[in-house]
N, C-alpha and C positions, 0 to 999 in steps of 0.2 A: 525472466524478462517476460511479460505477457504481452499480447500483438500490440495494444494499444499506446504501448512504450516504448515499442521498437520503431529507431526511423525510418521514414519513408524509403530512404535508399538502401536498406538491410535486405537484399536478396530480390531487389528491382531490376527489372529488364529496361534496358535502353534502346532505342531504335535511331541508328545515326544515319542523318540526312547530309548528301553532298547536295548543297544547295542549287548549284549549277547545272546539277543534271537530274534535279527531281521532277520540277515541271514548269514549262514557260509559258508565262500568263500575256507577255506584253509583244510576242512574235519577233524576240531578236535573237532566237536559237540557243538562249543562255536560261538556266532556271532562274528562279527568284521567288523571295519571299513571300507575295502573296500565292504561289504554286504551293507552297506548302501549308499555308492556311488555306486554301481551298482542298487538301487531300487531307485535312486533318481528322475527317469522320473516318475515313478509310484506315488511317494510323491508330485511332481509339478502337477501330474494331478488331485489330488486331490482338489486342490484350495486353499490349506492352505498360509499363510505367510511367515513360517518360521518352523525350528525344533529346538528341544532341545534334546540335547543328554546325555544322564544319564553318570556318570564316565567311563571313559576309560584309567584313570591316572595308572601310576604302581602301584601296590598294591600286597599285599599277599592274597588279596581275602577271607579274613575272614568274611567280609562283602559286597563282592561281590563289590569291587570299593569305598566304602563309607570309607575305610580304607587307604589312600592314603600314600605312602610311598616316592613319588616324583610327585610334583605339576607339573612338566615341562616335563614330562616325558609319552611316550603314553605304557601301560603295552603290553608285547610281544604278549599276546592272542589276543590283538584286531588291533596290526598291529604295525605301525611306525609313526613317526612323518610325514615323506612325504606322508603316506597315508592318516592323517588326513590333511596337507594341499591341498592334491588332493581333499578329499571331500569337502574341504572348497572351492577350486575354482570352481567346478562344481556345488555345491549348488548356490554359488552366480551367475554361468552363466544361473541356472534356476530361477533365481531373488527369491531364499530361503535365508533367513536370518538363521545365526546359532549361538543358544544359547547353552552353555554348564555350567555345573555343577561346583559350586566353594564350597568345602567344608572346612571351616574358623573353625567349632567349634572343630574339634580333628584331630589328623594324626593317621595314623599306628604306632603301636610299634617297628615297625621297620624303621621307617622315622630317616634319619641321625640326625635330629632334637633332637628328646628322645633319640636316642642312646647316644649323647651327654650328654644331661640333666640329664640322669640317673645315672652317672656316680662319681657325687658328687655335694654337696652342694656349691659351689663356682667356678663351671666351668663358661664359657661364655653364654652359656644357660640353667643354672640351674633354671633360674626363667620364663623360656620359656613354660612350664607346670604347671600344678596345683597341689603341692606338700604340705602334711600338716605331721605334726606330730602325733603318736597314743594318743589318751588319756591315762590317768596314768595308767590305766587297760589293755592297749594294743589293744582295740578296735580302729573301725574307728574315724574319727573326728568329723563326726555327721551324723543323720540319712539319709543322700541322698541316694535315690534308683537308678538304671539304667533301664534305660530303657526295655531291654532285661532279666531283672531279677536280683536281688541281690543286693547287697551294691554297690554305685557308687565309691566303693575305691579299690584298691589291693594294698596290701604289696609289698615293694621293697627291698629287703635285701642291694642293694648295698648302698642307700642313707639312710637306715633306717627311711624311711618314707612310707608314703601313697600317691599314686599318684590317681587322681579322673579321672573317664568315664562315661560319661552320657549312653554310649552305652556297647560295649564288654569291657572288660580289654584289648584287642588289638586294644582298640581306644582311648589312652589316651587324656585327656581334654587340648588343648592349653589354655593358659592364655593370651587370647587377650586384656585383662587389660594393659598388657607390650606395650608398644609403638614398642620397636623392632620386637616383633612378628609382630604387625600390618604391620610395614613396611617391613617386610619379606612375608607378605600374599597378600599384595598389589604390590610386585615385582614377586610374581609370577601371577597375574591378569594382570600384564600390557605384559608379557610375551605371552600372549593369545591373548591380544587386539593387540599387534604387528605384529600376525600372522594373524590379521584379522578378528575374532570373533566379533558378533554383540550384545553380551551382557552375562548376566550371570543368571542363578538362583543357589541362595544362600541356600544349604542345611542346615536345622536346624538352622537357623541363631540367633534365640532366644535363642538358647543353647550355643553361643559363648562365655558369661560371666558368672561369678558367683557372689555370694554374697560374698564380700571380709571379712566380719565378721564370714562368715559360720556358720551361724546361723540355727537351724534346722527347715527343713518343719514341717509345723502342719497337723494334721492328715486330712483326708478328710473321710466322711461317703460314706461307700459304697453302701448304701440301692438304690435299682434302677439300678445298674450300673453292669455288668458283669465284675469280678476279675480274671485277669489271672497272675497277677504279684504285688509283693510288692509296684510299682511304682504306681501303681492304689489307692494306701490307703494314700496318701498325697497330698496335694495341692502344686505343685511345684513353690513356691514362692522365692525361695532364689538360685536354681540351675539353672532358665532358665528366660527370659524375663527380664533382669536387665536394670536399667536406663540408664547405659553408654553407650548401644547398639547403640542407633541411633546418637551419635558423631563418631563411628566408622564408622558407614554407610554412614556419609558425607563425611568421606574420600574414600571410595567407589565412592560415587557419582563423588566427584572431579575428582579422576582417569578417570573414563570412561568418563566424559565431555570433556575431554582433546582429545577424539576420536570420538565427534560428537555425532550423533543420536543412542546411545547406551542403550541397555534395560536391565535392572535387575530387577528380582521378589524374592521375600522372600518366603521362606516356614517358615508357622509358625503354630506350633503345641503348642498348649497350652488350659488350660481348658476355660479362657476367651480370645480367640484372637483379638476382634476387638480392644481393645485398644492398644495393641502391633502393630497390622498391621498399624492402623494410625499414632502412633508413628514414623514407620519404612519408611512411605511414604509421608507424609502431607508436603506441599509445593516444592518448584523446588531444594532443597539441598540433599535431600536423595533419596532412590530407588523410581524407576519407579511405581511398583507395588508388592502387596501382595497376596497372597492366604492362605487360613486355610485348615481344615479339616471338614467345615461345612458339605459337600456332601459325601467327602470320606470315613467316618465311619460311614454316615447315615444311619441305617437299613430300613428305610421308605422313600419314596419320596413325599412329601404331598404340595397341595398349601402354605400352612400356614409357611413350612420351607422355599420355596423358596422365599417369599414375604417378610419372615424375613430378610434372608441372603442379597439377593439385594438389597432388603431397606435399609440396611446400608451404600449402596453406590448409593444415590441418588443426594448428594449434588455436589458443585461445586468442580473443578479439583483441588483446592487447599486440599482438604482431602486426596487426594490420588486416585489410580487406582486400581481396584480388577481385580484378575484373578481366573479363577474357573476350577475346574477339578472334573469330576464324579468318574474317575477310575484313577488309575497310577499305578506304580511299587510297591508300599507299601499297596496298598487296593484292596478287594475284586472286580471283576468288577460288574459295577452297575446292568447290566442286571439281574445278579445272585442273588445279593443281594437285587433288589427294586421289582422283578417280578418272579412270580412262576408258571405261567400259560403255555398254550402249544405253544404261537405263540410269540416267544422272536423276532423273526426279528420285528413284528410290533412295539414292546416296544422299542428294539434298534432305530427304526427311531423317537419315540418319544423322547427319552432323547437326541440324538444327536439333534435334534431340539430345545430342550428344552435350551440345553447347547450354542447353537448358536445363540439363541437370547436375551441372558444374556449381560447386558452392561459390559463391560470388554474385557480381553483378555480369550476366550476361549481356553482349551489346550485340545487336543484330542491325548488320549493315543491311541499307536500302537494297532491294533486291534479292537477299538471300531468304527471304520470306517464299520469293517465287524460284527458288533453284537458281538464279541466273548465273548463267556460265561467265568465264573470262573472255573477252572480245580481243580478236588479233587485228589492232589497228594498224593498218600500213602505215610505212613511213612518211608518205606523202599528207597523211592526216593527223599525225602525231602532235601533240601540244605542250604534253610535258618536257619540262627542260632536261630533265634527267633522262628521259627515255631516248632523246634526241642524242644527248650528248654519248650514250653508252651504246646506241644503235649498233647491232642488232641483240647485243648480249644485254638487255635491259632487264629492271624489275618490271616492267607492263603496268606503271600506276595507272595511264589512260585505259586499258583494257578493263580497269575495274570501275574506271568513273564514266562509263557510257549512259546515255540518258535512261531514264527508267521507263520501261514499256507499260503502257496504260490500256491500249485497246489494240486488237491486231489489225484491222482493217483500215485504221485512221493514218493519216500522214504522219511520218515517225513514228509511229506505234503510239502515238496521242499524245508526245511528248511535247512537242511545238509544232507551228502553223509556217514555221520557217525552216533552212537547211541549219539543222544540231550544230553546236560547237564540238562535239565530237559525233561519230557515225553511231547510229543504232546497230546494235549487234545482230546479224543475220537469224540468228535464230530465237532471237528474242520476243517477236509478236506474236511469237504461237504459245510463248510464256507468260503472256500479258496478264495484267489485274483481271481485264474483263473475259480472258478463256477460263482464268483459274477458279474465278468466283464461280463458275457455271458448273464445276468438276467439285463433286464432295471429297474426293480422293486426292485433290491436285495438293501440291505440296504448299501453297498458300492455304487452302483451310485443313489441311493437316497440322500446320504449324500455329494456327490459331487453336485447334484443340489442345497442342502441347501447352501453348501458353495458359489456355485456361486450367490446366491441370496443374501446373508449376504455380499459378495465383492460389489455388487452393490448398495447396498442399505445405504444411508449415516444415516437413522434412526438406523437401526440396527447394524452399524459398531462403530457409537460412538455417537449417538443421546443420549437424556435424557430417563429416565424409571420412569414410573407410572402405577398403578395398579388401576384396577376397580374391586368392592368388587362382589364375586359370592359365590355361595355354593361348600364347599370343596365335591367333589376335583378338583373343574374347578378352572384353574390359568388363569388371564387375566392379560398380560403383554400389557402395551404401549409405543412403543418406538418413539420417536418424535426427528424431526431435521428440521431446517430451510424450509426445500422445500418436507418434506412427514411426515407421521404417520403411523405406521406400529402396526397393533393390531396384537397380539399373543395368541391364545386361545388353552390350554392344559387340557385336560380331563385325569388326574392322576390316573382316579379311573377306577374298573373293571364293571362299570352299567353307562347306557348313563345320561348324565346332559343336564339339559335346559340352554340356553345361555339367560342371562336377555337381557329383551327387550330394557334396556337402551344402551346395545353395539350393533351399528350400523355394519349389516354386506352387506352394499351394496357396497363396496369396490371393488378393483380387488384381486382375491385371486393369491397369488404369488407359493404357495405351499398348500397341506393338505395331509393328511396321507393315503387318501384312494378316488377314483373317480378323475374323470377330475377337472381342475382347475374352477369350477363354484362355483357360492355363496352358502354357506351351508345352510342347515338348522336351526330351532332353537334347534335340539336336536344332542348332539355331542355325537358320538358312544364312547363306553369305549377304552381306551390307543389311542385316536386320537387327533389329532392338526389340527388348520389351522392357516394359517399365511395371513392376508391379507394387502394391500395399501390403505389408504385413502387420 
């Protein structure tokens, strides 16, 4: 396939924006859509291919936008539909694609659909959500547990039934088995496609359907795992990853294909995500891509982990196309998770380089281009319901959602003129965009060079991937296309490692973590990398 024939998304790099924390333009301490529009020149300067914007839809914000009360409206805290249209138009003017979230597993309990559904057992939307009678003793229908803690069932006195929720009680579970629900969801997707969006990220899509027999989940031995909630004590065999989901995804793909080259990526959170990811992406009638939490919740970064995860996607395009994130709005920032040394900028360059060398779609979370660290948000400042419920044993979502730092000496690092909804990280002002713009060797400018190299390299964008065996912590990736071979060497450890003699180092160095672009020696220093073309 020649380059003009390739879909735009094949090998594209996306930049994830959490709008609450990007830039506040109206002085309420919360980021907004005009703030994103204002920074599109900066985003375009990075060299990414598109942006993914986390939810900005109407919502009571119990889960900060992932509890949608109107799929076709912009929440006033973020702006208006006209603001979104302007953002979309400006982004396209910069050559940036725009991907938005779609939340199909649940709505807010304030959504009009649920308001109607809960009124009776025989109204037109009575079967739009998952309702069940109690057991004879009044307890919930089964043992399913919610992600945020406690039973996945809440009693509703109006219907004298329990309704299901995989997350908060304020996020009732949609009955996506119901064709009318599917039609309604697809109609909301069409609303945004008609406005010109370039694709969707499908939030928690493997939670979209449930076992219709409502069987109990089996227990899961907690040995060797950190347990913060009852959800972690069972294998989620019957409240997620049901076999009917791919048939619904075919309908999603059929719709998006009406609009040409549209990108769809599934979030898959599961004990065993690979079979689910494959079932969602295989062939040409399902989603384009999927990503799991292989890296997002990993406590260490090892060559073995990268080899295993990337090695699952080395076959033909028929098996699907992966996407990769090291950090996002749900997971602690990787530079804090994987490194505890004195030189985090060096480590940030390493992780950004690795992300951009993987086969698939790298997704760069806002602030990763700066090497932002995870913020230790004190209990009294927490906003995330999961963090509050599980404190102090928390996944720390707030710490990855703090405001983007733009200027070192401005109030709130240039994010807002008001008190921000979450505190600015103590070390973030000195990592701000303004500071790093002036330093050629900053993480920001280094990442720009990396993105430029990837964009100019057919092998890195869409080439095959293979591995050369080496001693841990040395990782050797080989990306190859019809026109070039690129060897990517990473030392993921704190001590120097020797590059095996079988690896040829006589190519052109595209970039390396230290020193001029000259051929490296056989010793690769700690937390360093070399990317060379042969």
